[in-house]
C-alpha atoms as an extended CHARMM CRD file, in Angstrom:
* protein
*
       261  EXT
         1         1  UNK       CA             39.6120000000       25.9260000000      233.9580000000  PROA      1               0.0000000000
         2         2  UNK       CA             40.3250000000       28.6310000000      231.4000000000  PROA      2               0.0000000000
         3         3  UNK       CA             38.1430000000       31.7700000000      231.2160000000  PROA      3               0.0000000000
         4         4  UNK       CA             36.9750000000       30.6760000000      227.7360000000  PROA      4               0.0000000000
         5         5  UNK       CA             35.7450000000       27.3280000000      229.0000000000  PROA      5               0.0000000000
         6         6  UNK       CA             34.0530000000       28.9840000000      231.9940000000  PROA      6               0.0000000000
         7         7  UNK       CA             32.2570000000       31.4030000000      229.6720000000  PROA      7               0.0000000000
         8         8  UNK       CA             31.1900000000       28.5550000000      227.3810000000  PROA      8               0.0000000000
         9         9  UNK       CA             29.8730000000       26.5720000000      230.3390000000  PROA      9               0.0000000000
        10        10  UNK       CA             27.8350000000       29.5750000000      231.4420000000  PROA      10              0.0000000000
        11        11  UNK       CA             26.2530000000       29.8000000000      227.9870000000  PROA      11              0.0000000000
        12        12  UNK       CA             25.5000000000       26.0650000000      227.9650000000  PROA      12              0.0000000000
        13        13  UNK       CA             23.9080000000       26.2230000000      231.3990000000  PROA      13              0.0000000000
        14        14  UNK       CA             21.6510000000       29.0780000000      230.3240000000  PROA      14              0.0000000000
        15        15  UNK       CA             20.8030000000       27.2800000000      227.0900000000  PROA      15              0.0000000000
        16        16  UNK       CA             19.9590000000       24.0910000000      228.9650000000  PROA      16              0.0000000000
        17        17  UNK       CA             17.6290000000       25.9530000000      231.3010000000  PROA      17              0.0000000000
        18        18  UNK       CA             15.9540000000       27.8270000000      228.4520000000  PROA      18              0.0000000000
        19        19  UNK       CA             15.5300000000       24.6210000000      226.4400000000  PROA      19              0.0000000000
        20        20  UNK       CA             14.0070000000       22.8000000000      229.3850000000  PROA      20              0.0000000000
        21        21  UNK       CA             11.6650000000       25.7380000000      230.0270000000  PROA      21              0.0000000000
        22        22  UNK       CA             10.5340000000       25.8220000000      226.3930000000  PROA      22              0.0000000000
        23        23  UNK       CA              9.8700000000       22.0840000000      226.3970000000  PROA      23              0.0000000000
        24        24  UNK       CA              7.8780000000       22.4090000000      229.6110000000  PROA      24              0.0000000000
        25        25  UNK       CA              5.7820000000       25.2520000000      228.2000000000  PROA      25              0.0000000000
        26        26  UNK       CA              5.1590000000       23.4520000000      224.9230000000  PROA      26              0.0000000000
        27        27  UNK       CA              3.9750000000       20.2570000000      226.5620000000  PROA      27              0.0000000000
        28        28  UNK       CA              4.2430000000       17.0380000000      224.5250000000  PROA      28              0.0000000000
        29        29  UNK       CA              4.9400000000       18.8080000000      221.2600000000  PROA      29              0.0000000000
        30        30  UNK       CA              6.0850000000       15.6280000000      219.4980000000  PROA      30              0.0000000000
        31        31  UNK       CA              2.7760000000       13.8330000000      220.0560000000  PROA      31              0.0000000000
        32        32  UNK       CA              0.7970000000       16.9250000000      219.0670000000  PROA      32              0.0000000000
        33        33  UNK       CA              2.7190000000       17.2680000000      215.8050000000  PROA      33              0.0000000000
        34        34  UNK       CA              2.4070000000       13.5640000000      214.9770000000  PROA      34              0.0000000000
        35        35  UNK       CA             -1.3060000000       13.7160000000      215.7380000000  PROA      35              0.0000000000
        36        36  UNK       CA             -1.7120000000       16.5950000000      213.3010000000  PROA      36              0.0000000000
        37        37  UNK       CA              0.0320000000       14.4990000000      210.6150000000  PROA      37              0.0000000000
        38        38  UNK       CA             -2.2830000000       11.4840000000      210.9570000000  PROA      38              0.0000000000
        39        39  UNK       CA             -5.3700000000       13.6780000000      211.1990000000  PROA      39              0.0000000000
        40        40  UNK       CA             -4.3950000000       15.5060000000      208.0150000000  PROA      40              0.0000000000
        41        41  UNK       CA             -3.5820000000       12.2420000000      206.2170000000  PROA      41              0.0000000000
        42        42  UNK       CA             -6.9310000000       10.7020000000      207.1460000000  PROA      42              0.0000000000
        43        43  UNK       CA             -8.7290000000       13.8260000000      205.9280000000  PROA      43              0.0000000000
        44        44  UNK       CA             -6.7970000000       14.1730000000      202.6760000000  PROA      44              0.0000000000
        45        45  UNK       CA             -7.2200000000       10.5460000000      201.6530000000  PROA      45              0.0000000000
        46        46  UNK       CA            -10.7510000000       10.3170000000      203.0900000000  PROA      46              0.0000000000
        47        47  UNK       CA             -9.4900000000        7.2010000000      204.8390000000  PROA      47              0.0000000000
        48        48  UNK       CA            -11.0730000000        5.1010000000      207.5450000000  PROA      48              0.0000000000
        49        49  UNK       CA             -7.9090000000        5.3170000000      209.6180000000  PROA      49              0.0000000000
        50        50  UNK       CA             -4.3160000000        6.4770000000      209.7080000000  PROA      50              0.0000000000
        51        51  UNK       CA             -1.6260000000        5.8420000000      212.2880000000  PROA      51              0.0000000000
        52        52  UNK       CA              2.0310000000        6.2430000000      213.1860000000  PROA      52              0.0000000000
        53        53  UNK       CA              4.0090000000        3.4680000000      214.8560000000  PROA      53              0.0000000000
        54        54  UNK       CA              7.4160000000        4.3590000000      216.3350000000  PROA      54              0.0000000000
        55        55  UNK       CA             10.3110000000        2.0500000000      217.0940000000  PROA      55              0.0000000000
        56        56  UNK       CA             10.9650000000        1.5610000000      220.8180000000  PROA      56              0.0000000000
        57        57  UNK       CA             13.5360000000       -0.5400000000      222.6530000000  PROA      57              0.0000000000
        58        58  UNK       CA             13.6060000000       -2.7450000000      225.7820000000  PROA      58              0.0000000000
        59        59  UNK       CA             12.0440000000       -4.7610000000      224.2470000000  PROA      59              0.0000000000
        60        60  UNK       CA             12.3610000000       -3.8740000000      220.5650000000  PROA      60              0.0000000000
        61        61  UNK       CA              8.9170000000       -3.1160000000      219.2060000000  PROA      61              0.0000000000
        62        62  UNK       CA              6.8200000000       -0.8500000000      217.0190000000  PROA      62              0.0000000000
        63        63  UNK       CA              4.3730000000        1.0540000000      219.1980000000  PROA      63              0.0000000000
        64        64  UNK       CA              1.3760000000        2.7950000000      217.6890000000  PROA      64              0.0000000000
        65        65  UNK       CA              1.6730000000        6.2860000000      219.1250000000  PROA      65              0.0000000000
        66        66  UNK       CA             -1.1010000000        8.2860000000      217.3870000000  PROA      66              0.0000000000
        67        67  UNK       CA             -4.0160000000        7.5990000000      215.0510000000  PROA      67              0.0000000000
        68        68  UNK       CA             -6.6270000000        9.4770000000      213.0440000000  PROA      68              0.0000000000
        69        69  UNK       CA             -9.8550000000        8.7160000000      211.2050000000  PROA      69              0.0000000000
        70        70  UNK       CA            -13.0890000000        7.1500000000      212.4000000000  PROA      70              0.0000000000
        71        71  UNK       CA            -11.4980000000        3.7070000000      212.8860000000  PROA      71              0.0000000000
        72        72  UNK       CA             -8.0850000000        4.7650000000      214.1500000000  PROA      72              0.0000000000
        73        73  UNK       CA             -8.2600000000        5.3390000000      217.8950000000  PROA      73              0.0000000000
        74        74  UNK       CA             -8.2940000000        1.7060000000      219.0460000000  PROA      74              0.0000000000
        75        75  UNK       CA             -4.8040000000        1.0120000000      217.6940000000  PROA      75              0.0000000000
        76        76  UNK       CA             -3.0750000000        3.5960000000      219.9320000000  PROA      76              0.0000000000
        77        77  UNK       CA             -0.9370000000        1.8650000000      222.5440000000  PROA      77              0.0000000000
        78        78  UNK       CA             -0.7090000000       -1.4810000000      220.7330000000  PROA      78              0.0000000000
        79        79  UNK       CA              2.7340000000       -2.8580000000      219.9040000000  PROA      79              0.0000000000
        80        80  UNK       CA              4.0530000000       -5.3810000000      217.3820000000  PROA      80              0.0000000000
        81        81  UNK       CA              7.4520000000       -6.8970000000      216.7200000000  PROA      81              0.0000000000
        82        82  UNK       CA              9.5760000000       -4.7450000000      214.3810000000  PROA      82              0.0000000000
        83        83  UNK       CA              9.4520000000       -7.4410000000      211.6720000000  PROA      83              0.0000000000
        84        84  UNK       CA              5.8180000000       -8.4490000000      212.1260000000  PROA      84              0.0000000000
        85        85  UNK       CA              2.9100000000       -7.5160000000      209.8760000000  PROA      85              0.0000000000
        86        86  UNK       CA              2.7920000000       -4.9030000000      207.1390000000  PROA      86              0.0000000000
        87        87  UNK       CA              4.0690000000       -2.2100000000      209.5040000000  PROA      87              0.0000000000
        88        88  UNK       CA              6.9990000000       -4.4540000000      210.4840000000  PROA      88              0.0000000000
        89        89  UNK       CA              7.7980000000       -5.1690000000      206.8520000000  PROA      89              0.0000000000
        90        90  UNK       CA              7.9360000000       -1.4710000000      205.9760000000  PROA      90              0.0000000000
        91        91  UNK       CA             10.0260000000       -0.7090000000      209.0610000000  PROA      91              0.0000000000
        92        92  UNK       CA             12.5330000000       -3.5390000000      208.6110000000  PROA      92              0.0000000000
        93        93  UNK       CA             12.9840000000       -3.0620000000      204.8500000000  PROA      93              0.0000000000
        94        94  UNK       CA             12.5850000000        0.7230000000      204.6470000000  PROA      94              0.0000000000
        95        95  UNK       CA             10.3380000000        0.1920000000      201.6210000000  PROA      95              0.0000000000
        96        96  UNK       CA              6.8880000000        1.7870000000      201.1260000000  PROA      96              0.0000000000
        97        97  UNK       CA              4.0380000000       -0.5160000000      200.2410000000  PROA      97              0.0000000000
        98        98  UNK       CA              0.4640000000       -0.2990000000      198.9370000000  PROA      98              0.0000000000
        99        99  UNK       CA             -1.9170000000       -3.2530000000      199.0620000000  PROA      99              0.0000000000
       100       100  UNK       CA             -5.4370000000       -3.3880000000      197.6360000000  PROA      100             0.0000000000
       101       101  UNK       CA             -6.2940000000       -6.7230000000      199.3150000000  PROA      101             0.0000000000
       102       102  UNK       CA             -4.4840000000       -7.1240000000      202.6070000000  PROA      102             0.0000000000
       103       103  UNK       CA             -6.2120000000      -10.4000000000      203.4600000000  PROA      103             0.0000000000
       104       104  UNK       CA             -4.5200000000      -12.0290000000      200.4870000000  PROA      104             0.0000000000
       105       105  UNK       CA             -1.0550000000      -10.9490000000      201.6380000000  PROA      105             0.0000000000
       106       106  UNK       CA              0.7550000000      -13.3580000000      204.0290000000  PROA      106             0.0000000000
       107       107  UNK       CA              2.5370000000      -10.4370000000      205.7060000000  PROA      107             0.0000000000
       108       108  UNK       CA             -0.7280000000       -8.9610000000      207.0020000000  PROA      108             0.0000000000
       109       109  UNK       CA             -1.1500000000       -9.2440000000      210.7850000000  PROA      109             0.0000000000
       110       110  UNK       CA             -4.8440000000       -9.9590000000      211.1330000000  PROA      110             0.0000000000
       111       111  UNK       CA             -4.6620000000      -10.7180000000      214.8670000000  PROA      111             0.0000000000
       112       112  UNK       CA             -3.4740000000       -7.1890000000      215.6900000000  PROA      112             0.0000000000
       113       113  UNK       CA             -6.1030000000       -5.6810000000      213.3800000000  PROA      113             0.0000000000
       114       114  UNK       CA             -8.8350000000       -7.6700000000      215.1260000000  PROA      114             0.0000000000
       115       115  UNK       CA             -7.7010000000       -6.2860000000      218.4830000000  PROA      115             0.0000000000
       116       116  UNK       CA             -8.6740000000       -2.8230000000      217.2190000000  PROA      116             0.0000000000
       117       117  UNK       CA            -12.0990000000       -3.9870000000      216.0830000000  PROA      117             0.0000000000
       118       118  UNK       CA            -11.3850000000       -3.0040000000      212.4890000000  PROA      118             0.0000000000
       119       119  UNK       CA             -9.9130000000       -5.1730000000      209.7190000000  PROA      119             0.0000000000
       120       120  UNK       CA             -8.9890000000       -3.0800000000      206.6770000000  PROA      120             0.0000000000
       121       121  UNK       CA             -9.2810000000       -3.9710000000      203.0090000000  PROA      121             0.0000000000
       122       122  UNK       CA             -6.3910000000       -1.8440000000      201.7130000000  PROA      122             0.0000000000
       123       123  UNK       CA             -3.2590000000       -0.3060000000      203.2190000000  PROA      123             0.0000000000
       124       124  UNK       CA             -0.6610000000        2.2350000000      202.1760000000  PROA      124             0.0000000000
       125       125  UNK       CA              2.4040000000        2.4930000000      204.4260000000  PROA      125             0.0000000000
       126       126  UNK       CA              5.6800000000        4.4360000000      204.2400000000  PROA      126             0.0000000000
       127       127  UNK       CA              8.7520000000        4.5030000000      206.5050000000  PROA      127             0.0000000000
       128       128  UNK       CA              9.6530000000        7.4660000000      208.7130000000  PROA      128             0.0000000000
       129       129  UNK       CA             13.3410000000        8.1560000000      208.1700000000  PROA      129             0.0000000000
       130       130  UNK       CA             15.4350000000       10.2400000000      210.5840000000  PROA      130             0.0000000000
       131       131  UNK       CA             19.1420000000       10.8100000000      209.9120000000  PROA      131             0.0000000000
       132       132  UNK       CA             19.2150000000        7.8900000000      207.4820000000  PROA      132             0.0000000000
       133       133  UNK       CA             17.6040000000        5.4230000000      209.8950000000  PROA      133             0.0000000000
       134       134  UNK       CA             14.0160000000        4.1870000000      209.8720000000  PROA      134             0.0000000000
       135       135  UNK       CA             12.3730000000        5.2080000000      213.1480000000  PROA      135             0.0000000000
       136       136  UNK       CA              8.7370000000        4.3690000000      212.4690000000  PROA      136             0.0000000000
       137       137  UNK       CA              5.9460000000        3.8490000000      209.9560000000  PROA      137             0.0000000000
       138       138  UNK       CA              3.0280000000        5.9570000000      208.7600000000  PROA      138             0.0000000000
       139       139  UNK       CA              0.0790000000        4.0330000000      207.3620000000  PROA      139             0.0000000000
       140       140  UNK       CA             -3.3480000000        4.8370000000      205.9350000000  PROA      140             0.0000000000
       141       141  UNK       CA             -6.2180000000        2.3660000000      205.7400000000  PROA      141             0.0000000000
       142       142  UNK       CA             -9.0940000000        2.1260000000      203.2570000000  PROA      142             0.0000000000
       143       143  UNK       CA             -9.3450000000        5.1930000000      201.0720000000  PROA      143             0.0000000000
       144       144  UNK       CA            -13.0070000000        6.0240000000      200.4960000000  PROA      144             0.0000000000
       145       145  UNK       CA            -14.2350000000        5.4530000000      196.9560000000  PROA      145             0.0000000000
       146       146  UNK       CA            -11.0500000000        3.6920000000      195.8460000000  PROA      146             0.0000000000
       147       147  UNK       CA             -9.9810000000        0.0490000000      196.0850000000  PROA      147             0.0000000000
       148       148  UNK       CA             -6.2860000000        0.8630000000      196.1000000000  PROA      148             0.0000000000
       149       149  UNK       CA             -3.7400000000        3.6580000000      196.5260000000  PROA      149             0.0000000000
       150       150  UNK       CA             -2.1690000000        5.2460000000      193.4550000000  PROA      150             0.0000000000
       151       151  UNK       CA              1.4540000000        6.2700000000      192.8870000000  PROA      151             0.0000000000
       152       152  UNK       CA              0.3590000000        9.8720000000      193.4560000000  PROA      152             0.0000000000
       153       153  UNK       CA             -1.1500000000        8.8200000000      196.7820000000  PROA      153             0.0000000000
       154       154  UNK       CA              2.1640000000        7.2490000000      197.7850000000  PROA      154             0.0000000000
       155       155  UNK       CA              4.0530000000       10.4100000000      196.8520000000  PROA      155             0.0000000000
       156       156  UNK       CA              1.6810000000       12.4630000000      199.0270000000  PROA      156             0.0000000000
       157       157  UNK       CA              2.0060000000       10.0050000000      201.8790000000  PROA      157             0.0000000000
       158       158  UNK       CA              5.7890000000       10.3390000000      201.6630000000  PROA      158             0.0000000000
       159       159  UNK       CA              5.3860000000       14.0960000000      202.1770000000  PROA      159             0.0000000000
       160       160  UNK       CA              3.4170000000       13.4360000000      205.3680000000  PROA      160             0.0000000000
       161       161  UNK       CA              6.1180000000       10.9930000000      206.4510000000  PROA      161             0.0000000000
       162       162  UNK       CA              8.7960000000       13.6710000000      206.0850000000  PROA      162             0.0000000000
       163       163  UNK       CA              6.7680000000       16.0240000000      208.2720000000  PROA      163             0.0000000000
       164       164  UNK       CA              6.4190000000       13.3380000000      210.9230000000  PROA      164             0.0000000000
       165       165  UNK       CA             10.1470000000       12.5740000000      210.7570000000  PROA      165             0.0000000000
       166       166  UNK       CA             10.9230000000       16.2740000000      211.2500000000  PROA      166             0.0000000000
       167       167  UNK       CA              8.7900000000       16.2870000000      214.4060000000  PROA      167             0.0000000000
       168       168  UNK       CA             10.5970000000       13.2100000000      215.6880000000  PROA      168             0.0000000000
       169       169  UNK       CA             13.9840000000       14.7820000000      214.9380000000  PROA      169             0.0000000000
       170       170  UNK       CA             13.0700000000       17.9250000000      216.8900000000  PROA      170             0.0000000000
       171       171  UNK       CA             12.0200000000       15.8500000000      219.8840000000  PROA      171             0.0000000000
       172       172  UNK       CA             15.1520000000       13.6860000000      219.6300000000  PROA      172             0.0000000000
       173       173  UNK       CA             17.3640000000       16.7620000000      219.8350000000  PROA      173             0.0000000000
       174       174  UNK       CA             15.6220000000       17.6950000000      223.0670000000  PROA      174             0.0000000000
       175       175  UNK       CA             15.9770000000       14.1880000000      224.4780000000  PROA      175             0.0000000000
       176       176  UNK       CA             19.6370000000       14.0200000000      223.5290000000  PROA      176             0.0000000000
       177       177  UNK       CA             20.4950000000       17.3670000000      225.0880000000  PROA      177             0.0000000000
       178       178  UNK       CA             23.0260000000       15.8500000000      227.4870000000  PROA      178             0.0000000000
       179       179  UNK       CA             24.9130000000       14.2130000000      224.6100000000  PROA      179             0.0000000000
       180       180  UNK       CA             24.8970000000       17.5050000000      222.7330000000  PROA      180             0.0000000000
       181       181  UNK       CA             26.2230000000       19.3640000000      225.7670000000  PROA      181             0.0000000000
       182       182  UNK       CA             29.0730000000       16.8810000000      226.1270000000  PROA      182             0.0000000000
       183       183  UNK       CA             29.9680000000       17.2330000000      222.4500000000  PROA      183             0.0000000000
       184       184  UNK       CA             29.9100000000       21.0250000000      222.6700000000  PROA      184             0.0000000000
       185       185  UNK       CA             32.2240000000       21.0810000000      225.6910000000  PROA      185             0.0000000000
       186       186  UNK       CA             34.6880000000       18.6900000000      224.0570000000  PROA      186             0.0000000000
       187       187  UNK       CA             34.7440000000       20.8700000000      220.9350000000  PROA      187             0.0000000000
       188       188  UNK       CA             35.3670000000       24.0230000000      222.9720000000  PROA      188             0.0000000000
       189       189  UNK       CA             37.8210000000       22.7710000000      225.5770000000  PROA      189             0.0000000000
       190       190  UNK       CA             39.6200000000       19.9950000000      223.7030000000  PROA      190             0.0000000000
       191       191  UNK       CA             42.3350000000       18.4990000000      225.8910000000  PROA      191             0.0000000000
       192       192  UNK       CA             41.9220000000       21.2050000000      228.5400000000  PROA      192             0.0000000000
       193       193  UNK       CA             39.3200000000       19.0130000000      230.2610000000  PROA      193             0.0000000000
       194       194  UNK       CA             39.9780000000       15.5160000000      231.5450000000  PROA      194             0.0000000000
       195       195  UNK       CA             37.1550000000       12.9450000000      231.7410000000  PROA      195             0.0000000000
       196       196  UNK       CA             36.3640000000       13.7040000000      235.3900000000  PROA      196             0.0000000000
       197       197  UNK       CA             36.0130000000       17.4330000000      234.7770000000  PROA      197             0.0000000000
       198       198  UNK       CA             33.9390000000       16.7880000000      231.6580000000  PROA      198             0.0000000000
       199       199  UNK       CA             31.5590000000       14.4770000000      233.5290000000  PROA      199             0.0000000000
       200       200  UNK       CA             31.1700000000       17.0650000000      236.3020000000  PROA      200             0.0000000000
       201       201  UNK       CA             30.4070000000       19.8950000000      233.8630000000  PROA      201             0.0000000000
       202       202  UNK       CA             27.9090000000       17.8480000000      231.8450000000  PROA      202             0.0000000000
       203       203  UNK       CA             26.2330000000       16.7740000000      235.0730000000  PROA      203             0.0000000000
       204       204  UNK       CA             25.9150000000       20.4150000000      236.1590000000  PROA      204             0.0000000000
       205       205  UNK       CA             24.3540000000       21.3980000000      232.8330000000  PROA      205             0.0000000000
       206       206  UNK       CA             22.0850000000       18.3380000000      232.7440000000  PROA      206             0.0000000000
       207       207  UNK       CA             20.7110000000       19.2850000000      236.1610000000  PROA      207             0.0000000000
       208       208  UNK       CA             18.9480000000       22.1320000000      234.3660000000  PROA      208             0.0000000000
       209       209  UNK       CA             17.2100000000       19.5330000000      232.1890000000  PROA      209             0.0000000000
       210       210  UNK       CA             16.3790000000       17.0660000000      234.9690000000  PROA      210             0.0000000000
       211       211  UNK       CA             13.9310000000       19.3780000000      236.6200000000  PROA      211             0.0000000000
       212       212  UNK       CA             12.8890000000       19.1830000000      240.2550000000  PROA      212             0.0000000000
       213       213  UNK       CA              9.1170000000       19.5110000000      240.1100000000  PROA      213             0.0000000000
       214       214  UNK       CA              9.1150000000       20.9100000000      243.6540000000  PROA      214             0.0000000000
       215       215  UNK       CA             11.3820000000       23.7900000000      242.6680000000  PROA      215             0.0000000000
       216       216  UNK       CA              9.3680000000       27.0670000000      242.7380000000  PROA      216             0.0000000000
       217       217  UNK       CA             10.6910000000       28.0520000000      239.3000000000  PROA      217             0.0000000000
       218       218  UNK       CA              9.3780000000       24.8910000000      237.6090000000  PROA      218             0.0000000000
       219       219  UNK       CA              6.0750000000       25.1250000000      239.4640000000  PROA      219             0.0000000000
       220       220  UNK       CA              5.7050000000       28.6210000000      238.0170000000  PROA      220             0.0000000000
       221       221  UNK       CA              6.5940000000       27.3390000000      234.5180000000  PROA      221             0.0000000000
       222       222  UNK       CA              3.8930000000       24.6850000000      234.8380000000  PROA      222             0.0000000000
       223       223  UNK       CA              1.3470000000       27.3290000000      235.8180000000  PROA      223             0.0000000000
       224       224  UNK       CA              2.2970000000       29.4360000000      232.8110000000  PROA      224             0.0000000000
       225       225  UNK       CA              1.8530000000       26.3950000000      230.5490000000  PROA      225             0.0000000000
       226       226  UNK       CA             -1.6420000000       25.9190000000      231.9430000000  PROA      226             0.0000000000
       227       227  UNK       CA             -2.4650000000       29.5330000000      231.1000000000  PROA      227             0.0000000000
       228       228  UNK       CA             -2.2220000000       28.8440000000      227.3650000000  PROA      228             0.0000000000
       229       229  UNK       CA             -5.9610000000       28.1090000000      227.2780000000  PROA      229             0.0000000000
       230       230  UNK       CA             -6.9560000000       30.8080000000      229.7560000000  PROA      230             0.0000000000
       231       231  UNK       CA             -9.3370000000       33.6220000000      228.8180000000  PROA      231             0.0000000000
       232       232  UNK       CA             -8.0490000000       37.1170000000      228.0530000000  PROA      232             0.0000000000
       233       233  UNK       CA             -9.6440000000       38.4830000000      231.2170000000  PROA      233             0.0000000000
       234       234  UNK       CA             -7.8220000000       35.9550000000      233.3970000000  PROA      234             0.0000000000
       235       235  UNK       CA             -4.5560000000       36.5970000000      231.5850000000  PROA      235             0.0000000000
       236       236  UNK       CA             -4.9070000000       40.3170000000      232.2920000000  PROA      236             0.0000000000
       237       237  UNK       CA             -5.4140000000       39.5050000000      235.9740000000  PROA      237             0.0000000000
       238       238  UNK       CA             -2.2510000000       37.3650000000      235.9910000000  PROA      238             0.0000000000
       239       239  UNK       CA             -0.3680000000       40.1930000000      234.2910000000  PROA      239             0.0000000000
       240       240  UNK       CA             -1.4640000000       42.6180000000      237.0080000000  PROA      240             0.0000000000
       241       241  UNK       CA             -0.3780000000       40.1970000000      239.7310000000  PROA      241             0.0000000000
       242       242  UNK       CA              3.0540000000       39.7350000000      238.1550000000  PROA      242             0.0000000000
       243       243  UNK       CA              3.4390000000       43.4930000000      237.8370000000  PROA      243             0.0000000000
       244       244  UNK       CA              2.7010000000       43.9260000000      241.5320000000  PROA      244             0.0000000000
       245       245  UNK       CA              5.2300000000       41.1900000000      242.3970000000  PROA      245             0.0000000000
       246       246  UNK       CA              7.8380000000       42.8430000000      240.1670000000  PROA      246             0.0000000000
       247       247  UNK       CA              7.3280000000       46.2610000000      241.7750000000  PROA      247             0.0000000000
       248       248  UNK       CA              7.4950000000       44.7210000000      245.2420000000  PROA      248             0.0000000000
       249       249  UNK       CA             10.7580000000       42.9370000000      244.3970000000  PROA      249             0.0000000000
       250       250  UNK       CA             12.2870000000       46.1180000000      242.9510000000  PROA      250             0.0000000000
       251       251  UNK       CA             11.2730000000       48.0390000000      246.0590000000  PROA      251             0.0000000000
       252       252  UNK       CA             12.8740000000       45.4630000000      248.3680000000  PROA      252             0.0000000000
       253       253  UNK       CA             16.0930000000       45.4610000000      246.3560000000  PROA      253             0.0000000000
       254       254  UNK       CA             16.2200000000       49.2460000000      246.4090000000  PROA      254             0.0000000000
       255       255  UNK       CA             15.6000000000       49.4110000000      250.1320000000  PROA      255             0.0000000000
       256       256  UNK       CA             17.8330000000       46.5990000000      251.3510000000  PROA      256             0.0000000000
       257       257  UNK       CA             20.2890000000       46.2470000000      248.5000000000  PROA      257             0.0000000000
       258       258  UNK       CA             20.4290000000       43.4390000000      245.9630000000  PROA      258             0.0000000000
       259       259  UNK       CA             20.4270000000       40.0340000000      247.5830000000  PROA      259             0.0000000000
       260       260  UNK       CA             23.1490000000       37.5920000000      246.6290000000  PROA      260             0.0000000000
       261       261  UNK       CA             21.8700000000       34.7510000000      244.4170000000  PROA      261             0.0000000000
């Protein structure tokens, strides 16, 4: 392996570890961002409910991931076929839709609505588009004080959909890190790497993403993530402890020489 490829692999390994650490510290950032979108949509439109359904495979389905509004929570976790109901129509066609009387529309899936305990009167729904492909649907139910959703409402809802799609894209990049690593190595090394070497290098880098929860490093990362809601006094105590550990480690290295890693 050439020195250039070795240097590139070292960078990728460090990047993989740093990416995995950041994801661990951030928690489920995708769900948190999507939740903020539906909460904001429900507030802005003064709606009874809002929700985001994302496309999942094995089997193919639209799964309601997050919801907002007083009537939204019960839909979370439910799934429908990707061509079923209003949400399936918007997903499969990629077309936004606004209905003032959903019960009069044959596409409306009343059975799923009844499972949530709330049957809406009106719906506005827009597709979530990531890299040219529809990946989910954002919908808002029953705007207070209005029987239907206006064109301006649909334009605003499309803005929320773009924010949700951006959150999904960011999470997808993290999930597809192994594919990105493989592409980066191929770009750098070209024909200098055969398939066996490439598989071995990608596997080595991916090991930094497939964390061993029993590894002391990842246990420490988890503890740091938990400290995000800790009081200032407790954080100061943790800082003092880490400072003591750091001084102790420096003293041991100075006394016995740096240990091989």
